[in-house]
C-alpha positions as CSV (number, residue, x, y, z in Angstrom):
1,M,16.2,50.9,37.5
2,R,16.7,47.2,37.5
3,N,13.0,46.5,37.1
4,Y,13.0,48.8,34.0
5,E,15.8,46.8,32.4
6,Y,14.1,43.5,33.2
7,R,10.9,44.7,31.7
8,K,12.7,46.0,28.6
9,E,14.4,42.7,28.1
10,S,11.2,40.7,28.7
11,I,9.4,42.8,26.0
12,A,12.2,42.3,23.6
13,C,12.0,38.5,24.2
14,Y,8.3,38.4,23.7
15,V,8.6,40.4,20.5
16,F,11.3,38.1,19.2
17,C,9.4,35.0,20.0
18,S,6.2,36.3,18.5
19,L,8.0,37.3,15.3
20,F,9.7,33.9,15.1
21,L,6.5,32.1,15.6
22,L,4.7,34.2,13.0
23,S,7.4,33.7,10.4
24,F,7.5,29.9,11.1
25,V,3.7,29.6,10.7
26,G,3.7,32.0,7.7
27,T,6.4,29.9,6.0
28,I,4.3,26.8,6.4
29,L,1.2,28.4,5.1
30,V,3.0,30.0,2.1
31,S,4.7,26.8,1.1
32,G,1.5,24.9,1.4
33,E,-0.3,27.4,-0.9
34,M,2.6,27.4,-3.4
35,S,2.6,23.6,-3.6
36,G,-1.1,23.4,-4.2
37,N,-2.0,22.0,-0.8
38,S,-4.1,24.7,0.8
39,I,-3.7,24.2,4.5
40,I,-6.2,26.9,5.4
41,S,-9.0,25.1,3.4
42,S,-8.6,22.0,5.5
43,V,-9.6,23.8,8.7
44,P,-13.3,23.2,9.4
45,R,-15.6,26.2,9.2
46,F,-17.0,27.5,12.4
47,S,-20.6,26.7,13.2
48,W,-22.5,27.5,16.3
49,D,-23.7,23.9,16.2
50,M,-20.2,22.9,17.3
51,M,-20.6,24.7,20.6
52,I,-21.5,22.4,23.4
53,K,-24.5,23.5,25.5
54,W,-24.7,23.3,29.3
55,R,-27.5,20.7,29.0
56,E,-25.2,18.4,27.0
57,I,-22.4,18.9,29.6
58,V,-24.7,17.9,32.4
59,E,-25.7,14.8,30.5
60,I,-22.1,13.9,29.7
61,F,-20.7,14.2,33.2
62,D,-23.9,13.2,35.0
63,L,-24.1,16.5,36.9
64,K,-27.2,17.1,39.1
């Protein structure tokens, strides 16, 4: 029974922390959009060219 109570309390803590984090980040994003400073547009777009290849890792760290 004690394990069930601990699990229930842990899940409640994770849910609270997740909701707090989402509301914090959401507030930052919304206030940025409302002020005209789009935070989302400043994040670089993903490109597969950004991904480092194994050949490049071998060259950087001099692996043989």
